[in-house]
C-alpha positions as CSV (number, residue, x, y, z in Angstrom):
1,X,107.6,82.8,110.6
2,X,109.5,81.4,107.7
3,X,107.4,83.3,105.2
4,X,107.9,86.5,107.1
5,X,111.7,86.0,107.0
6,X,111.6,85.3,103.3
7,X,109.6,88.5,102.7
8,X,112.1,90.5,104.7
9,X,114.9,88.9,102.7
10,X,113.2,90.0,99.5
11,X,112.9,93.5,100.8
12,X,116.7,93.6,101.6
13,X,117.4,92.3,98.0
14,X,115.2,95.1,96.6
15,X,117.2,97.7,98.6
16,X,120.5,96.3,97.4
17,X,119.3,96.3,93.8
18,X,118.2,99.9,94.1
19,X,121.8,100.8,94.8
20,X,123.2,98.7,92.0
21,X,120.7,99.4,89.1
22,X,120.9,102.7,87.3
23,X,117.5,102.7,85.6
24,X,115.1,105.2,87.3
25,X,112.0,103.2,86.5
26,X,113.5,100.0,87.9
27,X,114.4,101.9,91.1
28,X,110.8,103.2,91.5
29,X,109.5,99.7,91.0
30,X,112.0,98.3,93.6
31,X,111.0,101.1,96.1
32,X,107.3,100.2,95.6
33,X,108.0,96.5,96.2
34,X,110.2,97.2,99.2
35,X,107.4,99.3,100.6
36,X,104.6,96.9,99.8
37,X,106.2,93.6,101.0
38,X,106.4,94.4,104.7
39,X,102.7,95.2,105.0
40,X,101.7,92.0,103.2
41,X,104.2,90.0,105.3
42,X,102.7,91.3,108.5
43,X,99.2,90.5,107.3
44,X,100.1,87.0,106.3
45,X,101.9,86.4,109.6
46,X,98.9,87.6,111.6
47,X,96.4,85.6,109.5
48,X,97.6,82.3,110.9
49,X,95.0,80.5,113.2
50,X,96.8,79.5,116.3
51,X,93.8,78.3,118.3
52,X,94.1,74.7,119.4
53,X,91.4,72.1,118.9
54,X,89.6,71.0,122.0
55,X,91.0,67.7,123.3
56,X,88.0,66.7,125.4
57,X,84.4,67.3,124.6
58,X,82.8,70.2,126.4
59,X,79.8,69.2,128.6
60,X,76.7,71.2,128.1
61,X,74.1,71.9,130.7
62,X,74.2,72.0,134.5
63,X,77.0,70.3,136.4
64,X,76.2,67.0,138.0
65,X,75.6,66.7,141.7
66,X,78.8,65.9,143.6
67,X,79.3,65.4,147.3
68,X,80.5,68.3,149.4
69,X,84.0,68.5,150.5
70,X,84.7,68.1,154.3
71,X,87.7,69.0,156.3
72,X,87.6,65.7,158.3
73,X,88.4,67.4,161.6
74,X,86.7,66.2,164.7
75,X,86.0,68.3,167.7
76,X,85.9,66.5,171.0
77,X,84.7,68.2,174.2
78,X,85.8,66.8,177.5
79,X,83.4,67.4,180.4
């Protein structure tokens, strides 16, 4: 996120310099930089791997046998 903000700050500086500088070639270069920087910033921001490492090992194979759950209700019938 910090790198993206720095790239956008560079872009703003390029726009400000385009207004201040009178040289046509420099303005064209600044326009090119201001147009190129956002695309590279987005690509760099999206290239970050945000997946987490597994904290517990994953068991392979079939699940182990476990006892069935019961509801522990008893039905009594009075005659």
